C-alpha positions in Angstrom: -130.8 40.8 -43.5 -132.1 43.2 -40.7 -135.8 44.2 -40.0 -135.1 47.5 -41.4 -133.4 46.1 -44.6 -130.2 47.1 -43.2 -127.1 44.4 -44.4 -125.3 43.0 -41.6 -122.4 44.7 -40.7 -123.7 48.0 -42.1 -124.8 49.2 -38.9 -121.6 51.6 -37.9 -120.2 51.8 -34.5 -121.3 54.6 -31.9 -117.9 56.7 -31.4 -117.4 58.2 -27.9 -117.4 60.8 -26.8 -119.7 63.7 -28.2 -123.5 64.0 -27.5 -125.5 61.1 -28.4 -128.1 62.5 -30.1 -125.2 64.0 -32.5 -123.6 60.6 -33.0 -126.9 58.7 -33.7 -127.9 61.3 -36.2 -124.3 60.8 -37.7 -124.7 57.5 -38.0 -128.0 57.5 -39.6 -126.9 59.9 -42.2 -124.0 57.3 -43.2 -126.6 54.6 -43.5 -128.5 56.9 -45.8 -126.0 58.5 -47.7 -124.4 54.6 -48.5 -128.2 53.8 -49.4 -128.0 51.1 -46.7 -131.0 52.9 -45.7 -132.6 53.4 -49.1 -134.8 55.8 -50.1 -138.6 55.5 -49.3 -137.7 52.8 -46.7 -139.6 52.9 -43.7 -137.8 54.2 -40.3 -138.8 52.6 -37.1 -137.4 53.9 -34.4 -137.1 50.9 -32.0 -135.6 48.9 -34.5 -133.0 51.7 -35.3 -132.5 51.7 -32.0 -132.1 48.3 -31.4 -129.6 48.3 -34.3 -127.3 51.5 -33.0 -127.7 50.1 -29.1 -129.2 53.9 -27.8 -132.9 54.4 -26.4 -135.5 55.6 -28.9 -135.6 59.7 -27.6 -131.6 60.2 -29.6 -133.3 58.3 -32.5 -136.3 60.1 -32.4 -134.4 63.6 -32.6 -132.0 62.5 -35.2 -135.1 62.0 -37.4 -136.7 64.9 -36.3 -133.5 66.3 -37.4 -133.0 64.6 -40.7 -136.3 65.7 -41.3 -135.4 69.4 -41.3 -132.2 68.5 -43.4 -134.1 67.0 -45.9 -132.9 63.7 -45.6 -136.2 62.1 -43.8 -139.4 62.4 -44.4 -142.1 62.4 -41.3 -145.6 61.6 -42.6 -148.3 62.0 -39.9 -149.9 58.9 -38.9 -147.2 56.8 -40.7 -143.9 57.5 -39.4 -140.5 58.4 -40.8 -139.5 57.3 -44.2 -136.0 57.7 -46.1 -136.5 60.9 -48.7 -136.7 59.7 -52.0 -135.6 62.9 -54.2 -137.4 64.2 -57.0 -135.3 64.1 -60.6 -135.5 68.2 -60.5 -134.1 68.1 -56.8 -131.5 65.8 -57.9 -130.8 67.8 -61.3 -130.0 71.1 -59.1 -128.0 69.7 -57.3 -125.8 68.0 -59.5 -126.0 71.0 -61.5 -124.7 73.3 -58.7 -121.9 70.7 -57.8 -121.0 70.8 -61.5 -120.4 74.7 -61.8 -118.5 74.4 -57.9 -115.8 71.7 -59.5 -115.3 72.9 -62.4 -114.0 76.0 -60.8 -111.9 74.1 -58.3 -110.4 72.4 -61.5 -109.2 75.6 -62.9 -107.9 76.8 -59.5 -106.1 73.4 -58.9 -104.6 73.4 -62.3 -103.4 76.8 -61.3 -102.0 76.1 -58.1 -101.2 72.6 -57.8 -97.5 71.3 -57.4 -96.1 68.2 -58.1 -97.0 66.9 -54.6 -100.5 67.6 -55.2 -100.7 65.7 -58.5 -98.7 63.0 -56.8 -101.8 62.4 -54.3 -104.4 62.6 -56.8 -102.4 59.8 -58.7 -102.4 58.1 -55.8 -105.8 58.4 -55.3 -106.6 57.5 -58.8 -105.0 54.4 -58.7 -106.8 53.3 -55.1 -110.5 53.9 -57.5 -109.1 51.7 -60.3 -108.1 49.0 -58.2 -111.5 48.9 -56.5 -113.7 49.1 -59.9 -110.9 46.0 -61.1 -112.5 44.4 -57.6 -116.1 45.4 -57.8 -115.7 46.9 -54.7 -118.4 49.6 -54.8 -118.2 51.2 -51.4 -114.4 51.7 -51.4 -114.7 53.2 -55.2 -117.7 55.6 -53.9 -115.6 56.5 -51.2 -112.5 57.0 -52.9 -114.4 59.2 -55.6 -115.5 61.5 -53.0 -111.9 61.5 -51.8 -110.7 62.7 -54.9 -113.0 65.2 -55.7 -112.5 66.2 -52.1 -108.5 66.5 -52.8 -109.4 68.6 -56.0 -111.2 70.8 -54.2 -108.6 71.0 -51.5 -105.6 71.8 -54.3 -107.8 75.0 -55.6 -107.0 76.6 -52.1 -110.1 78.5 -51.7 -111.6 78.2 -48.4 -115.0 79.8 -49.7 -115.6 77.3 -52.6 -114.7 74.4 -50.4 -117.2 75.3 -47.8 -119.9 75.7 -50.6 -118.6 72.0 -51.7 -118.9 70.4 -48.5 -122.5 71.4 -48.1 -123.1 69.6 -51.5 -120.5 67.1 -50.8 -122.8 64.3 -48.9 -125.8 64.4 -51.4 -123.6 64.1 -53.9 -122.1 60.9 -52.7 -125.7 59.6 -52.6 -126.6 60.6 -55.8 -123.4 58.8 -57.3 -123.7 55.4 -55.1 -126.5 54.1 -57.6 -124.3 54.9 -60.6 -120.8 54.1 -59.2 -120.8 50.6 -60.6 -122.2 51.9 -64.1 -119.6 54.3 -64.5 -117.2 52.1 -63.5 -113.7 52.5 -65.4 -114.9 55.4 -67.5 -115.1 57.5 -64.2 -111.4 56.9 -63.5 -110.2 57.5 -67.3 -112.2 60.9 -66.5 -110.0 61.4 -63.3 -106.6 60.5 -65.5 -107.7 63.0 -68.2 -108.3 65.6 -65.4 -104.9 64.7 -63.7 -103.2 65.7 -66.9 -104.9 68.9 -67.2 -104.0 69.5 -63.9 -100.4 68.5 -63.7 -99.8 70.7 -67.2 -101.2 73.6 -65.4 -103.7 74.3 -68.5 -106.7 75.7 -66.8 -109.0 75.7 -69.5 -108.7 72.2 -70.1 -109.2 71.2 -66.3 -112.6 73.2 -66.7 -113.3 71.1 -69.8 -112.7 67.8 -68.1 -113.9 68.5 -65.0 -117.3 69.9 -66.5 -118.0 66.8 -69.0 -117.3 64.6 -65.9 -119.5 66.0 -63.6 -122.2 66.2 -66.4 -121.7 62.6 -67.2 -122.5 61.8 -63.7 -125.8 63.9 -63.8 -126.9 62.5 -67.3 -126.0 58.7 -66.0 -128.0 59.3 -62.8 -131.2 60.8 -64.6 -130.9 57.8 -67.3 -131.0 54.8 -64.3 -133.8 57.0 -62.3 -136.0 56.6 -65.6 -135.0 53.0 -66.2 -135.8 52.2 -62.3 -139.3 54.3 -62.5 
């Protein structure tokens, strides 16, 4: 374990080319959304700079931007801390997610052919394997891929843009409940695939609404247990 609480191997390599401050921002955001940097954790510029192999300046700039975007809290005379979302923040975001994804499921059922269904089945099988192997990070990433594919199959660019704005935060909230949701989440994905394959818009909408509601409720239950 590193000084800032990062697991060994968790620090991503900074890809070139691109502005350094942008790459540092993306690296820190990835560490936050995967919860390698946990809500409430103190972020020390010098330590983060050392882990990322950069100077403190791009780290400082990245933390300021993360503060603006709501991922980090900058406290006078105390420093930077990973933002800890309130129950209300989480509920608002997960409710918006439910609305967006329910409509995406409906449109996907109306528009998707056999190739799209096959791709959803491939991702579902990958997620099911990850659950069986207790590979939580893979399950979380595959869950995000699955939902992104449904959004893509919906064929609505505006809807996809709105979903992308909340997607990373959804992943942030989903990570701590991924193991708890486990197999059931992928059973629900299978139900959604069946509705899309049958081109049943009403059933696809209902399945996705129930699916996202289960995640929202599970998140709140876990937060109350941990508090």
